[in-house]
C-alpha positions in Angstrom: -10.7 -57.8 -48.5 -12.8 -56.1 -45.8 -14.1 -57.8 -42.5 -17.5 -57.9 -44.2 -16.4 -59.6 -47.4 -14.2 -62.0 -45.5 -17.3 -63.1 -43.2 -19.4 -63.6 -46.3 -16.8 -65.7 -47.8 -16.4 -67.7 -44.8 -20.1 -68.4 -44.7 -20.4 -69.3 -48.4 -17.7 -71.8 -47.9 -19.3 -73.2 -44.7 -22.5 -73.6 -46.3 -21.1 -76.0 -48.8 -19.3 -77.9 -46.0 -22.5 -78.2 -44.0 -24.5 -79.8 -46.7 -21.8 -82.5 -47.1 -21.7 -83.0 -43.2 -25.3 -83.7 -43.1 -24.9 -87.0 -44.6 -22.4 -88.1 -42.3 -22.8 -87.1 -38.8 -24.5 -89.3 -36.2 -26.0 -86.5 -34.2 -29.6 -86.8 -35.7 -33.1 -87.1 -34.6 -35.9 -89.1 -36.2 -39.7 -89.8 -35.6 -41.7 -92.5 -37.1 -43.5 -90.1 -39.5 -40.1 -88.9 -40.8 -38.6 -90.3 -44.0 -35.5 -88.0 -43.6 -32.9 -87.5 -40.5 -32.8 -84.2 -39.0 -29.5 -83.2 -37.6 -29.7 -81.5 -34.2 -29.0 -77.7 -34.3 -26.0 -76.1 -32.5 -26.5 -74.0 -29.5 -24.4 -70.9 -29.4 -24.3 -68.7 -26.3 -22.8 -65.2 -26.4 -21.7 -64.1 -22.9 -19.6 -61.4 -21.4 -19.9 -58.8 -18.6 -22.2 -55.8 -18.7 -21.4 -53.4 -21.6 -19.3 -56.1 -23.6 -21.7 -55.9 -26.5 -23.6 -59.3 -26.4 -26.8 -58.1 -27.8 -25.2 -56.4 -30.8 -23.0 -59.2 -31.7 -26.0 -61.7 -31.1 -28.1 -60.1 -33.6 -25.5 -59.5 -36.2 -24.5 -63.2 -36.0 -28.0 -64.3 -36.6 -28.5 -62.1 -39.4 -25.3 -63.3 -41.1 -26.0 -66.9 -40.4 -29.7 -66.6 -41.6 -28.7 -64.9 -44.8 -26.2 -67.7 -45.6 -29.1 -70.1 -45.4 -28.0 -71.8 -42.3 -31.1 -71.4 -40.3 -30.1 -69.4 -37.3 -32.6 -68.4 -34.5 -32.1 -65.6 -32.0 -32.9 -66.5 -28.3 -32.9 -63.1 -26.7 -32.8 -63.8 -23.0 -35.3 -61.1 -21.8 -37.9 -60.7 -24.5 -41.3 -62.2 -24.9 -41.6 -65.8 -26.2 -43.3 -66.7 -29.4 -47.2 -67.0 -29.2 -48.0 -70.4 -27.8 -51.1 -72.5 -27.5 -53.4 -72.9 -25.5 -53.6 -69.3 -24.6 -53.0 -69.8 -20.8 -49.5 -70.4 -21.8 -49.2 -66.7 -23.2 -50.8 -65.3 -20.1 -48.6 -67.2 -17.6 -45.4 -66.2 -19.5 -46.4 -62.7 -19.7 -46.8 -62.5 -15.9 -43.4 -64.2 -15.5 -41.8 -62.1 -18.0 -43.3 -58.8 -16.3 -42.0 -60.0 -13.0 -38.6 -60.8 -14.1 -37.7 -58.2 -16.8 -40.1 -55.3 -16.3 -37.9 -53.7 -13.8 -35.4 -50.8 -13.6 -31.7 -51.5 -12.8 -32.1 -49.3 -9.8 -35.1 -51.1 -8.3 -34.2 -52.7 -5.0 -34.6 -56.2 -6.1 -32.3 -57.2 -3.3 -35.0 -56.3 -0.7 -36.7 -59.6 -1.5 -33.7 -61.6 -1.0 -31.5 -62.9 -3.6 -33.4 -66.5 -3.7 -36.5 -64.8 -4.8 -35.2 -63.2 -7.8 -33.1 -66.3 -8.7 -36.2 -68.6 -8.6 -38.2 -66.2 -10.8 -35.2 -66.3 -13.4 -35.0 -70.1 -13.2 -38.7 -70.2 -13.9 -38.0 -67.9 -16.9 -35.1 -70.0 -18.3 -37.0 -73.3 -17.9 -39.8 -71.9 -20.1 -37.2 -70.8 -22.7 -35.6 -74.1 -22.7 -38.8 -76.2 -23.0 -40.8 -73.9 -25.4 -38.1 -72.4 -27.6 -34.6 -73.6 -27.4 -35.1 -77.5 -27.7 -37.9 -77.3 -30.3 -35.5 -75.2 -32.4 -32.4 -77.3 -31.8 -34.8 -80.3 -32.7 -35.8 -78.9 -36.1 -32.0 -78.5 -37.0 -31.7 -74.8 -36.4 -28.7 -73.0 -35.0 -29.6 -71.2 -31.9 -27.7 -68.0 -30.9 -28.5 -66.9 -27.3 -27.9 -63.6 -26.1 -26.7 -64.3 -22.5 -28.2 -67.5 -21.5 -27.8 -68.4 -17.7 -24.1 -67.4 -17.5 -24.4 -64.2 -15.9 -27.2 -65.2 -13.3 -24.9 -68.0 -12.3 -21.8 -65.9 -12.3 -23.5 -63.3 -9.9 -24.9 -66.1 -7.8 -21.3 -67.1 -6.9 -21.2 -63.7 -5.0 -24.3 -64.5 -3.0 -24.2 -66.7 0.0 -28.0 -67.2 -0.1 -27.6 -69.1 -3.3 -26.4 -72.6 -2.6 -24.7 -74.7 -4.9 -27.4 -77.5 -4.6 -30.2 -74.9 -5.4 -28.0 -74.0 -8.7 -27.9 -77.4 -9.6 -31.6 -78.3 -8.9 -32.6 -75.5 -11.1 -30.3 -75.4 -14.1 -28.5 -78.9 -14.5 -31.4 -80.1 -16.6 -31.3 -77.0 -19.1 -29.6 -77.5 -22.5 -26.1 -76.9 -22.3 -24.4 -74.8 -25.1 -22.1 -76.5 -27.8 -20.2 -73.4 -28.1 -19.8 -70.3 -25.6 -18.3 -67.2 -27.4 -17.0 -65.1 -24.4 -16.7 -61.4 -25.3 -13.9 -60.3 -23.4 -13.5 -56.6 -22.6 -11.8 -54.8 -19.7 -14.4 -53.5 -17.3 -12.7 -49.9 -17.7 -13.6 -50.0 -21.2 -17.2 -51.3 -20.6 -17.6 -48.6 -18.0 -16.5 -45.9 -20.5 -19.2 -47.2 -23.0 -21.9 -46.5 -20.8 -23.7 -43.1 -20.4 -25.2 -44.4 -17.2 -24.5 -47.3 -14.7 -27.4 -49.0 -12.8 -27.1 -50.2 -9.3 -27.4 -53.7 -10.5 -24.6 -53.3 -13.0 -22.4 -51.4 -10.2 -23.0 -54.4 -7.7 -24.8 -52.4 -5.3 -27.4 -55.3 -4.9 -24.3 -57.4 -3.7 -22.6 -55.3 -1.1 -20.5 -52.9 -3.4 -21.0 -49.1 -2.9 -19.8 -45.8 -3.4 -19.2 -44.2 -6.9 -20.9 -46.2 -9.6 -18.3 -46.2 -12.0 -15.5 -47.2 -9.7 -17.7 -50.1 -8.1 -18.7 -51.2 -11.8 -15.0 -51.8 -12.5 -14.4 -53.7 -9.0 -17.8 -55.6 -9.3 -17.5 -56.5 -13.1 -14.0 -57.8 -12.5 -15.3 -60.3 -10.2 -18.2 -61.2 -12.3 -15.6 -61.8 -15.1 -13.7 -64.3 -13.4 -16.8 -65.9 -12.4 -18.1 -66.0 -15.9 -15.1 -67.6 -17.1 -15.5 -70.4 -14.5 -19.1 -70.9 -15.4 -18.6 -70.9 -19.1 -15.8 -73.6 -18.8 -17.9 -76.0 -16.9 -20.5 -75.9 -19.9 -18.6 -77.1 -22.8 -16.2 -75.3 -25.2 -15.6 -71.7 -24.6 -13.6 -69.3 -26.8 -12.6 -65.9 -25.9 -13.1 -63.1 -28.3 -11.5 -59.7 -28.1 -14.6 -57.5 -27.9 -12.8 -54.2 -27.3 -12.8 -53.6 -31.0 -15.5 -52.5 -33.3 -18.8 -54.8 -33.4 -18.0 -55.8 -37.0 -14.5 -57.0 -36.2 -15.9 -59.1 -33.0 -18.8 -60.5 -35.1 -16.2 -61.8 -37.8 -14.2 -63.3 -35.1 -17.2 -65.2 -33.5 -18.2 -66.3 -37.3 -14.8 -67.9 -37.5 -15.2 -69.9 -34.2 -18.9 -70.9 -35.2 -17.9 -72.1 -38.6 -14.7 -73.9 -37.2 -17.1 -76.5 -36.0 
């Protein structure tokens, strides 16, 4: 049996299990206008260092889960939010998105100081949490997030300007993942996957210098350790060997999701 067939088999089996579980599990939300209980969805975060394959695996997971009828939603960390009413929301979010994401990895963001960019990102994640993530979870959908706040927090651990109290104030009230899938790849492998490495990825915003590939390996080694520490404070974390082809990585991630 191929990996794809095995994954489809797992999904079909789990679809049957989920239909039974809905009748028994206490984690439900109700409103006065509802006659049926809606089970809160699960929040799945895919994390890892730069070049680990987070975006590819996140998209493949959502496609597989959605095709199996499990109601999955992709929450991409840096893309535009769905249209919202009133129109002011869209205009405001477009400005925040442009300030945060419409930059190049070689832009000297560090010239503003690390707190400036940290607070912009905090505003972005607050909007995602309030306008997209919590409504989807409340509607019973499984949400798969490409990254979430993990990498920001891991990098902040390297920055003396970012205090622990600032991190708590900005992020403690955001939704916490039910499962974090840590795509674990040696930094040397990630460096080899990249045609080019930005200043940000090489840690040049955080005091690293010299050859970008060499500094990438040193910096991402530190970030990997920080990511593990962050992930393990936010609930269940499973390490997945992501040095393999993406189809194999996705199949492994599906097993962890379907294990409950």
